[in-house]
C-alpha atoms as one frame of an Amber mdcrd trajectory, in Angstrom:
protein
  36.853 -49.568 -13.892  37.479 -47.278 -16.932  36.465 -47.110 -20.601  36.917
 -44.775 -23.573  34.327 -42.233 -24.651  33.506 -41.162 -28.158  35.971 -38.314
 -27.915  38.635 -40.637 -26.804  38.713 -39.436 -23.195  38.802 -41.928 -20.289
  35.676 -42.350 -18.458  35.516 -43.721 -14.884  32.534 -45.984 -15.207  32.663
 -47.206 -11.662  32.402 -43.629 -10.398  29.362 -42.955 -12.453  27.817 -46.312
 -11.345  28.390 -45.402  -7.738  26.829 -41.908  -8.323  23.908 -43.411 -10.140
  23.384 -45.996  -7.330  23.253 -43.370  -4.677  21.237 -40.743  -6.624  18.552
 -43.290  -7.638  18.176 -44.567  -4.100  18.128 -41.010  -2.898  15.386 -39.873
  -5.259  13.123 -42.795  -4.055  13.273 -41.449  -0.435  12.991 -37.755  -1.084
   9.106 -37.755  -1.107   8.983 -39.775   2.088  11.514 -37.545   3.876   9.748
 -34.329   2.657   6.509 -35.764   3.985   8.176 -36.461   7.291   9.366 -32.815
   7.566  12.981 -33.706   6.872  15.044 -30.841   5.184  11.987 -28.755   4.329
  13.906 -25.593   5.029  17.600 -24.751   5.134  19.374 -25.238   8.375  20.101
 -22.310  10.692  23.491 -22.897  12.422  22.897 -19.935  14.692  20.109 -21.760
  16.568  21.329 -22.597  20.121  21.477 -26.327  21.066  23.279 -26.973  24.336
  21.201 -24.589  26.368  20.664 -24.681  30.079  16.913 -25.331  29.617  17.708
 -28.159  27.334  19.926 -29.891  29.944  17.437 -29.249  32.822  14.432 -30.550
  30.887  16.285 -33.388  29.181  17.894 -34.695  32.371  14.583 -34.405  34.133
  12.722 -36.432  31.534  15.622 -38.927  31.419  15.391 -39.493  35.186  11.590
 -39.616  35.214  11.523 -41.885  32.132  14.082 -44.218  33.611  12.259 -44.321
  36.989   8.817 -45.043  35.452   9.945 -47.395  32.794  12.230 -49.384  35.204
   9.637 -49.601  37.975   6.848 -50.818  35.686   9.095 -53.314  34.009   8.421
 -55.287  37.126   4.730 -55.153  36.646   2.149 -57.050  34.472   0.621 -55.449
  32.576   3.505 -52.995  32.099   3.094 -49.307  31.271   5.733 -46.838  30.046
   6.216 -43.331  28.870   6.606 -43.597  25.063   9.377 -41.894  23.216   7.130
 -39.627  21.188   5.160 -38.753  24.288   8.362 -37.262  25.761   9.115 -35.331
  22.741   5.562 -33.931  22.840   5.601 -33.214  26.544   8.956 -31.428  26.350
   7.451 -28.759  23.952   5.109 -27.081  26.416   7.752 -27.251  29.115  10.264
 -25.612  26.893   7.843 -22.920  25.665   7.004 -22.262  29.368  10.703 -21.760
  30.078  10.755 -19.332  27.066   8.133 -17.210  28.637   8.957 -17.401  32.276
  12.697 -17.406  32.604  14.673 -14.149  32.442  17.482 -13.469  29.959  20.162
 -13.658  32.597  23.492 -15.149  31.567  27.328 -15.212  31.804  29.996 -15.027
  29.167  32.586 -17.765  29.077  35.461 -17.702  26.605  33.563 -15.176  24.480
  30.396 -17.167  24.362  27.297 -16.046  26.280  25.171 -18.635  28.122  21.748
 -17.478  29.088  18.859 -18.902  31.015  16.610 -17.778  28.206  18.530 -17.590
  24.904  15.342 -16.976  22.854  12.527 -18.992  21.378  12.520 -22.706  22.294
  13.639 -24.268  19.106  13.476 -27.613  17.370  17.066 -28.564  17.938  16.639
 -28.241  21.712  13.477 -30.326  21.496  15.163 -33.131  19.587  18.185 -33.106
  21.935  15.795 -33.410  24.898  14.141 -36.304  23.163  17.519 -38.003  22.469
  18.723 -37.406  26.096  15.426 -38.892  27.466  15.406 -41.649  24.897  18.174
 -43.292  26.916  15.494 -44.083  29.526  13.894 -46.539  27.045  16.964 -48.673
  26.935  16.620 -49.893  30.529  14.124 -52.760  30.196  16.452 -55.427  28.835
  19.297 -54.605  31.372  16.814 -54.396  34.192  15.452 -57.795  33.235  18.706
 -59.666  33.358  19.773 -57.909  36.617  16.427 -58.705  38.157  16.741 -62.403
  37.003  20.142 -62.658  38.707  18.912 -61.263  41.994  15.279 -62.336  42.333
  15.321 -65.725  40.549  18.934 -66.875  40.627  19.455 -65.518  44.117  22.845
 -63.971  43.547  23.137 -60.311  44.624  26.500 -58.874  43.271  25.817 -55.302
  44.552  25.703 -51.811  43.022  29.263 -51.981  41.627  28.584 -55.008  39.469
  25.191 -53.693  38.322  26.458 -50.292  37.213  29.732 -51.645  35.692  27.984
 -54.359  33.696  25.251 -52.102  32.597  27.670 -49.471  31.465  29.648 -52.100
  29.562  26.594 -53.194  27.608  25.194 -49.756  26.756  28.677 -48.222  26.077
  29.572 -50.908  23.651  26.328 -50.430  21.766  27.125 -46.661  21.669  30.538
 -47.385  20.265  29.152 -49.782  17.619  26.770 -47.049  16.325  29.554 -44.488
  16.028  32.249 -46.720  14.567  29.795 -48.119  12.035  28.011 -44.917  11.176
  29.648 -44.626   7.709  27.887 -47.916   6.790  24.584 -47.810   8.730  23.734
 -44.204   9.347  25.166 -41.832   6.670  24.081 -43.627   3.443  21.116 -41.480
   2.202  19.148 -44.601   1.021  19.096 -45.932   4.694  16.113 -43.997   5.823
  15.521 -45.422   9.327  11.609 -45.179   9.167  11.441 -45.332  12.967  12.504
 -41.719  13.306  10.183 -40.226  10.644   7.333 -39.787  13.198   9.764 -37.785
  15.253  10.795 -35.468  12.466   7.117 -35.009  11.494   6.178 -34.119  15.012
   9.130 -31.685  15.208   7.930 -30.034  11.951   4.478 -29.792  13.315   5.460
 -28.280  16.698   8.159 -25.982  15.461   7.240 -25.108  11.937   6.371 -21.612
  12.648   9.656 -21.019  14.166  11.602 -22.092  11.027   9.670 -21.034   8.054
   8.272 -18.228   6.010   4.552 -17.380   6.284   3.308 -19.774   3.564   5.230
 -22.643   4.925   4.343 -21.643   8.472   0.619 -21.869   7.507   1.108 -25.297
   6.163   2.953 -26.546   9.172   0.443 -24.795  11.467  -2.295 -26.910   9.937
  -0.104 -30.000  10.741   0.094 -28.832  14.359  -3.735 -28.475  14.472  -4.122
 -31.818  12.978  -1.807 -33.355  15.596  -3.855 -31.742  18.419  -7.177 -32.938
  17.018  -6.088 -36.527  16.490  -4.257 -36.546  19.775  -7.433 -35.532  21.506
  -9.436 -38.152  19.577  -6.907 -40.937  20.153  -6.678 -40.094  23.856 -10.444
 -40.216  24.353 -10.890 -43.329  22.185  -8.272 -45.326  24.149 -10.485 -45.292
  27.172 -12.802 -47.671  25.385 -10.351 -50.601  24.538  -8.196 -50.008  27.638
 -10.985 -49.788  30.206 -14.623 -49.271  29.265 -14.924 -51.800  26.446 -11.856
 -54.055  26.251 -13.526 -56.468  23.879 -12.834 -53.832  21.144  -9.185 -54.555
  21.666  -9.538 -58.396  21.777 -12.061 -58.376  18.847 -12.123 -62.145  18.277
 -15.816 -62.139  17.436 -15.733 -65.514  15.788 -14.640 -67.056  19.137 -17.551
 -65.308  20.842 -19.928 -67.073  18.435 -18.429 -70.474  19.237 -16.798 -70.126
  22.695 -16.392 -73.866  23.489 -14.900 -74.895  20.132 -11.296 -75.686  20.657
 -10.442 -75.559  16.935 -12.141 -72.274  16.370 -10.376 -70.670  19.301  -7.031
 -72.211  18.076  -7.444 -70.683  14.589  -9.088 -67.370  15.442  -7.998 -66.839
  19.039  -5.757 -63.954  19.922  -3.653 -65.356  22.733  -2.893 -69.009  22.188
  -4.512 -69.013  18.873  -2.969 -67.843  15.594  -5.316 -64.916  15.104  -6.730
 -65.550  11.650  -9.174 -62.817  10.722  -7.126 -60.090  12.537  -9.181 -57.195
  13.664  -8.803 -54.955  16.627  -9.758 -51.386  17.449  -6.937 -50.804  19.899
  -3.970 -48.859  18.566  -1.679 -50.413  21.137  -2.507 -53.795  19.703  -2.090
 -52.588  16.056   1.276 -50.936  16.817   2.528 -53.703  19.081   5.378 -54.269
  16.733   5.723 -50.586  15.813   3.603 -48.080  13.966   2.490 -49.360  10.577
   2.274 -45.841   9.162   5.997 -45.361   8.942   6.933 -48.643   7.455   7.439
 -49.025   3.585   4.731 -51.033   1.816   7.244 -53.606   0.507   8.281 -54.357
   4.057   4.667 -54.948   5.100   4.267 -57.334   2.131   7.274 -59.376   3.075
   6.001 -59.858   6.568   2.518 -60.564   5.364   3.936 -63.352   3.203   5.863
 -64.604   6.143   2.782 -64.449   8.346   0.577 -66.425   5.929   3.197 -69.062
   5.125   4.728 -69.741   8.506   1.806 -69.072  10.970  -1.331 -69.498   8.954
  -0.187 -72.587   6.839   2.868 -74.298   8.276   1.973 -73.972  11.993  -1.529
 -75.525  11.815  -0.199 -78.275   9.493   2.562 -79.164  12.012   0.215 -78.885
  15.013  -2.605 -81.039  13.779  -0.093 -83.581  12.426   1.263 -83.790  15.974
   4.775 -82.791  15.025   7.152 -82.935  18.038   4.171 -84.461  19.940   2.785
 -80.917  20.370  -0.903 -81.627  19.822  -1.592 -81.864  23.555  -0.012 -78.426
  24.187  -1.402 -74.989  23.284  -1.023 -74.050  19.716   0.788 -70.868  20.799
   2.453 -69.946  24.109   5.787 -68.522  25.311   5.858 -71.033  28.155   7.711
 -74.378  28.288   5.950 -77.529  29.312   6.687 -80.968  30.770   5.605 -84.344
  29.335   2.246 -84.054  31.153   1.301 -80.776  29.461   1.838 -78.717  32.636
   4.162 -75.697  32.888   7.754 -76.910  33.306   9.075 -76.546  36.912  12.619
 -75.593  36.257  13.511 -75.632  39.960  13.193 -79.381  39.886  16.212 -79.870
  37.620  18.564 -77.214  39.136  21.065 -77.721  41.837  21.078 -74.339  43.635
  23.720 -75.396  46.140  26.143 -76.161  43.460  26.034 -72.709  41.891  22.877
 -72.977  39.748  24.046 -75.914  37.676  22.071 -78.492  35.798  21.321 -81.765
  37.567  20.926 -84.517  34.896  19.584 -87.145  37.377  16.745 -84.830  38.365
  16.164 -83.968  34.711  15.804 -87.676  33.807  13.564 -88.394  36.763  11.258
 -85.459  36.008  10.716 -84.791  32.302  12.178 -83.405  29.205  11.229 -79.922
  28.054   8.317 -79.695  25.441   7.585 -76.548  23.441   4.372 -75.392  21.736
   4.695 -75.597  17.993   4.563 -71.865  17.309   7.175 -71.166  20.003   9.515
 -73.884  18.513   8.996 -72.677  14.954   9.265 -68.906  15.504  11.728 -68.628
  18.482  14.012 -71.514  17.420  13.551 -72.651  13.756  13.047 -69.223  12.172
  15.607 -67.610  14.497  18.175 -70.224  13.300  17.282 -69.512   9.686  17.432
 -65.670  10.196  20.937 -65.814  11.727  22.266 -67.843   8.803  20.488 -65.804
   6.243  22.118 -62.639   7.590  25.460 -63.959   6.557  24.598 -65.167   3.073
  22.304 -62.135   2.365  25.151 -59.846   3.183  27.482 -61.773   0.857  25.055
 -61.859  -2.097  22.959 -58.748  -1.765  25.177 -56.161  -0.056  28.640 -56.762
  -1.182  28.193 -54.207  -4.023  26.926 -51.560  -1.699  29.729 -52.322   0.840
  32.238 -51.881  -2.029  30.561 -48.588  -3.175  30.716 -47.159   0.425  34.335
 -48.204   0.791  35.263 -46.557  -2.496  33.501 -43.302  -1.527  34.703 -43.150
   2.009  38.523 -42.773   2.408  40.254 -44.345   5.418  41.715 -41.040   6.554
  38.257 -39.510   6.595  36.899 -42.339   8.720  39.714 -41.965  11.177  39.865
 -38.261  11.279  36.302 -37.421  10.661  37.069 -33.667  10.322  34.588 -33.195
   7.429  30.831 -33.057   7.688  30.348 -36.169   5.615  27.209 -37.285   7.262
  25.265 -34.070   6.460  26.779 -33.608   2.991  25.726 -37.061   1.962  22.097
 -36.139   2.673  21.695 -32.518   1.753  23.071 -30.396  -1.037  23.300 -27.384
   1.262  27.013 -26.242   1.421  26.439 -24.075   4.480  27.215 -26.811   6.981
  29.935 -25.883   9.301  29.619 -28.482  11.977  32.708 -30.555  13.008  32.147
 -34.317  13.001  33.031 -36.573  15.822  36.518 -38.127  15.459  36.472 -41.895
  15.168  38.885 -42.271  18.138  36.215 -40.900  20.433  34.078 -43.925  19.632
  37.043 -46.276  19.893  37.933 -44.957  23.307  34.232 -45.699  24.230  34.600
 -49.308  22.956  37.781 -49.731  24.930  35.993 -48.469  28.117  33.253 -50.957
  27.509  35.745 -53.775  27.134  37.394 -52.742  30.332  34.117 -52.670  32.269
  32.995 -55.985  30.861  36.273 -57.823  31.617  36.488 -56.281  35.164  32.939
 -57.267  35.975  33.406 -60.813  34.670  36.687 -61.352  36.549  35.991 -59.519
  39.797  32.522 -60.871  40.367  31.738 -64.625  40.334  29.354 -64.651  37.396
  31.002 -67.733  35.677  31.757 -65.781  32.422  35.537 -64.911  32.663  37.352
 -62.357  30.552  37.510 -64.482  27.364  33.663 -64.857  27.545  33.156 -61.162
  27.665  35.411 -60.667  24.662  33.709 -63.370  22.655  30.224 -61.988  23.399
  31.199 -58.462  22.333  32.849 -59.883  19.208  29.552 -61.629  18.309  27.704
 -58.368  18.731  30.116 -56.485  16.643  30.086 -59.088  13.740  26.310 -59.028
  13.428  25.596 -55.356  14.137  26.002 -53.948  10.619  23.749 -56.436   8.799
  21.158 -56.254  11.529  21.380 -52.415  11.389  20.878 -52.620   7.501  17.622
 -54.432   8.011  16.368 -52.209  10.741  17.379 -49.076   8.833  15.227 -50.052
   5.836  12.407 -51.990   7.444  12.020 -50.757  11.076  12.181 -54.465  12.098
  14.641 -55.707  14.510  16.427 -59.041  13.975  17.661 -60.503  17.109  20.639
 -62.758  17.825  19.574 -63.672  21.335  19.241 -67.424  20.486  22.662 -67.487
  18.842  24.204 -66.049  21.977  22.389 -68.416  24.270  23.515 -71.386  22.145
  27.135 -70.364  21.997  27.233 -69.767  25.760  25.403 -73.119  26.294  28.160
 -75.071  24.531  31.061 -73.182  26.009  29.716 -72.903  29.575  27.481 -75.882
  29.707  25.379 -76.077  32.841  26.296 -72.537  33.983  23.148 -70.300  34.286
  24.885 -66.946  35.103  27.443 -67.346  32.346  24.657 -67.858  29.865  22.813
 -64.863  31.112  25.616 -62.428  30.829  26.906 -63.708  27.575  23.474 -63.052
  26.194  23.553 -59.528  27.748  26.876 -58.491  26.311  26.422 -60.253  22.934
  22.782 -59.465  22.186  21.513 -56.567  24.251  24.564 -54.392  23.441  23.595
 -54.673  19.746  19.981 -53.766  20.418  21.151 -50.660  22.245  23.552 -49.875
  19.435  20.484 -49.791  17.050  18.873 -47.221  19.245  22.000 -45.043  19.289
  22.415 -45.318  15.522  18.780 -44.329  15.027  19.350 -41.204  17.076  22.415
 -40.472  14.981  20.196 -40.488  11.866  17.683 -38.337  13.598  20.513 -35.831
  14.390  21.341 -35.719  10.636  17.720 -35.152   9.590  17.394 -32.382  12.240
  20.793 -30.769  11.633  22.108 -31.351  15.072  25.841 -30.710  15.438  27.481
 -34.141  15.734  29.675 -33.300  18.714  26.629 -31.846  20.556  24.867 -35.064
  19.878  27.810 -37.174  21.087  27.902 -35.248  24.405  24.201 -35.536  24.997
  24.247 -39.334  24.383  27.142 -39.808  26.738  25.510 -37.832  29.481  22.222
 -39.593  28.879  23.646 -43.137  29.007  25.423 -42.423  32.295  22.331 -40.832
  33.923  20.052 -43.547  32.557  22.267 -46.308  33.920  22.481 -44.804  37.365
  18.841 -44.123  37.510  17.760 -47.652  36.413  20.091 -49.313  39.041  18.862
 -47.006  41.745  15.231 -47.739  41.033  16.008 -51.461  40.618  17.513 -51.593
  44.110  14.738 -49.632  45.612  11.985 -51.796  44.050  13.605 -55.112  45.059
  14.005 -54.082  48.708  10.871 -52.071  49.268   8.030 -53.716  47.360   6.794
 -56.820  49.384   6.964 -60.161  47.730   8.216 -58.715  44.406   8.756 -61.152
  41.607   6.466 -63.642  43.177   2.774 -64.525  42.417   1.858 -62.866  45.786
   3.352 -59.412  44.869   0.913 -56.462  45.154  -0.405 -54.505  42.136   0.973
 -57.173  39.625   4.743 -56.661  40.408   5.491 -60.340  39.373   8.415 -59.554
  37.139   7.043 -61.314  34.043   9.922 -60.394  31.647  12.584 -61.494  34.092
  10.653 -64.822  34.729  10.711 -65.402  30.999  14.391 -64.761  30.759  14.945
 -67.098  33.748  13.214 -69.937  31.920  15.278 -69.239  28.852  18.401 -69.386
  30.935  17.328 -72.700  32.402  16.852 -74.155  28.948  20.113 -72.906  27.411
  22.277 -72.352  30.527  21.267 -75.336  32.689  20.013 -77.868  30.265  22.187
 -76.639  27.335  21.979 -77.063  23.561  24.036 -80.275  23.598  21.270 -82.147
  25.374  18.406 -80.260  23.877  19.576 -81.095  20.400  20.863 -84.504  21.141
  20.324 -87.251  18.466  17.368 -88.606  20.382  15.793 -85.158  21.167  12.640
 -84.298  19.251  13.764 -80.788  18.386  16.955 -81.767  16.632  15.312 -81.305
  13.307  15.146 -77.576  13.978  18.876 -77.426  13.219  18.020 -77.795   9.477
  16.672 -74.306   9.531  20.275 -73.111   9.607  20.829 -74.601   6.166  17.519
 -73.222   4.933  18.458 -69.732   6.076  21.872 -69.871   4.416  20.555 -71.173
   1.096  17.424 -69.183   0.617  19.182 -65.823   0.004  21.335 -67.479  -2.646
  18.206 -68.838  -4.398  16.492 -65.438  -4.359  19.674 -63.781  -5.565  19.852
 -66.227  -8.413  16.205 -65.529  -9.427  16.869 -61.740  -9.317  19.716 -62.341
 -11.827  17.579 -64.626 -14.091  14.611 -62.225 -14.063  16.114 -58.814 -13.673
  12.987 -57.015 -14.841  10.768 -58.571 -12.125  10.245 -55.630  -9.700   8.549
 -57.875  -7.091  11.635 -59.986  -6.893  13.727 -57.025  -6.001  11.494 -56.267
  -3.042  12.120 -59.693  -1.450  14.345 -59.481   1.554  15.045 -62.961   2.960
  16.119 -61.937   6.539  12.844 -60.033   6.880  10.842 -62.915   5.528  12.466
 -65.266   8.010  12.857 -62.891  10.990  10.062 -60.519  10.753   7.792 -62.556
  13.057  10.230 -62.290  15.943   7.556 -61.094  18.353   5.396 -64.208  18.031
   4.897 -65.279  20.730   3.668 -63.411  22.724   2.290 -61.460  19.798  -0.183
 -63.274  17.589  -1.421 -63.152  14.051  -3.981 -60.614  15.240  -1.232 -58.115
  16.037   0.680 -58.663  12.836  -2.397 -58.896  10.727  -4.048 -55.759  11.937
  -0.759 -53.987  11.666  -0.432 -55.110   7.980  -4.063 -54.085   7.217  -3.605
 -50.531   8.516  -0.170 -50.212   6.897  -1.324 -51.372   3.520  -4.429 -49.183
   3.756  -2.330 -46.043   4.234   0.680 -47.184   2.106  -1.311 -48.237  -0.975
  -4.851 -46.702  -0.955  -4.279 -43.394   0.875  -0.863 -42.676  -0.547  -1.931
 -43.281  -4.103  -5.396 -41.692  -4.106  -4.881 -38.970  -1.638  -1.154 -38.305
  -2.013  -1.198 -34.760  -0.918  -3.034 -35.647   2.297  -0.679 -38.526   2.871
   2.436 -36.223   2.510   0.950 -33.671   4.884  -0.468 -35.836   7.665   0.587
 -39.516   7.557   3.591 -39.289   9.858   1.924 -36.675  12.030  -0.983 -39.048
  12.509   1.345 -41.863  13.488   3.046 -39.857  16.260  -0.236 -38.409  17.551
  -1.705 -41.881  17.919   1.472 -43.155  19.677   1.458 -40.148  22.072  -2.226
 -40.088  22.781  -2.305 -43.886  23.540   0.747 -43.765  25.893  -0.447 -40.772
  27.898  -4.018 -42.026  28.032  -2.865 -45.490  29.219  -0.669 -43.986  32.094
  -3.562 -41.851  33.161  -6.034 -44.686  33.163  -3.649 -46.798  35.164  -2.775
 -44.211  37.854  -6.342 -42.765  38.054  -8.457 -45.929  37.649  -6.441 -49.166
  38.087  -3.814 -48.252  40.717  -6.427 -46.482  43.026  -8.655 -49.574  42.844
 -11.538 -47.541  41.271 -11.826 -50.242  38.524 -12.748 -53.017  40.977 -16.307
 -54.210  40.456 -16.727 -52.574  37.062 -17.973 -55.445  34.804 -20.349 -55.907
  31.942 -20.619 -57.776  28.739 -17.836 -55.753  27.023 -15.428 -56.469  29.752
 -15.934 -60.250  29.829 -17.058 -61.517  26.465 -13.520 -61.729  25.094 -12.387
 -63.766  28.057 -15.277 -66.351  27.553 -15.298 -66.289  23.741 -11.548 -66.757
  23.411 -10.578 -69.903  25.340  -7.137 -69.057  24.410  -7.307 -66.062  26.836
  -7.566 -68.377  29.821
């Protein structure tokens, strides 16, 4: 688009519009990035990255993390090493290597490789974190593999487990790399989830990177981290062991423990959690740390919580919508027509290859859902999926056009320039080669090969065209889902869409439904994690090709480790995945997936949404989700000066409550209270303090809670030392919140 200036010269107005668009969005994020320790000093390209100690420490944490997180996926309650905890624990290990290891090395092709190349630097620490971060992608894959073996009774062997796991994670890796020009490199896509990591990196390594004045400032951040870590570590012993009522602080239920209505409204488990207070950071941050999320995101989710959970849900429940009044108000279980847990084994023909038996179903019962489960997991999920399509068309088409105009096709395919770093920083000293696009394309082709081979060689009912369709669904929705996650730190899932598609195409086939969901949904979730690490690499000036290599090594090691631990656990833990399993190894997540597979794989959406079915009306949420972004877009055009309208994001309003159930209004409400307290009050009144300590505080609380929880489990719970420890503070929340029973 061109126009004439006053001097008669031609002006490219579209180019200026594009520059204004990016510069304005970039200015809005600069304060936040600076507070999180991003780009506070110029990059030093001479810092070593792929050192021997980085590989040893990173692979060690990857194996340990995969082992711990995979093993305790089988257990309820589950424990895990948190991502920030690994980043924190890697620091003293790296510093110890710096002190202990000698400077012995060899020179290869003119480059010297030493056991101790100098001070342990922040780039090594970040690469260790990214390498170990692959261990946190194991849970979903382990859940579906466990479901197939322990609940469906089909053992395909190590070959299938490794091949299908690699197909899923490798395709997610390829999605992140192929789409990085759209979801990673734009400066206005902040990815709030990594800001705690950058803040921790600045606190730990500030003295290595800065001059004395800046070093003093970062040193105070390091001291603040240590003090708050110690405080958080000590405090967590109260809600996690000594005084658990502080975590389940439903005090209104304690006053009236026998009132069903009181417990339905104020209860924390099968209630909706009005008056949401808790003193347990793990409860507050159940859906993520509220300290790293923008205020407008929290307000969108608060509006969703109040409207859908606090208003619509009780209205539907007490009006007996879908005959739900005799069921719990909130639960993630499915029930029969007698209000009892649905026994899915009564409607499955195991001898026929885990297919649905309609005669048994008619003789037993149809499936009944609690109203919150039906509304959140079904209705709002339908609306969210539809809204992603129309929201992208209305709200994002201008940004897509801008990005396409700024990024040439040749640069996307060749990727010889350092476009990712240059888009973020004005420093012209970058000399890192970018990753060619064909590297990621090869990764995608390998993923396709693994998926097709596993689907055809092993009898999992899916076939090659099912694998292709599942991966196509994942690719189509990846970019809009990544846009939402990159700006809000909220994941929008397409699990239900994948389940429904598979339910129609492979009706009555449980295994086909399971693996279509794995390839179509889980691959995209893992792609978000890879994309987030790519953004972290840009923020921390990690050479892109080094990051590519670390991610490839990590995904292979993480996959082999998780499959190894999975096979060991299923063959060595007695009665695993049954209610008689020792130490709580009952496989709760896999059991939930099994129930879901029975609904969509065995029963199928055709029968679940039949004309006579009570839940057929949920299909109207597709229309609601598609039309609502158009309505909001129209209001923004009519009232362009209304700033609050510009902050409404429909997919977030519809899909932001995806953790309910099992999460409740208490988790979301307490998360919102803390987030608004720091995002509005502290940030405005104590802005200098907020800039200096907000993200450091977030990471220290995450680290301290995770490490304290692991110590309490192994020292107190696992050893049996907690048996017999009981007083008012350990029992009142169970008596006072009937929903807990």
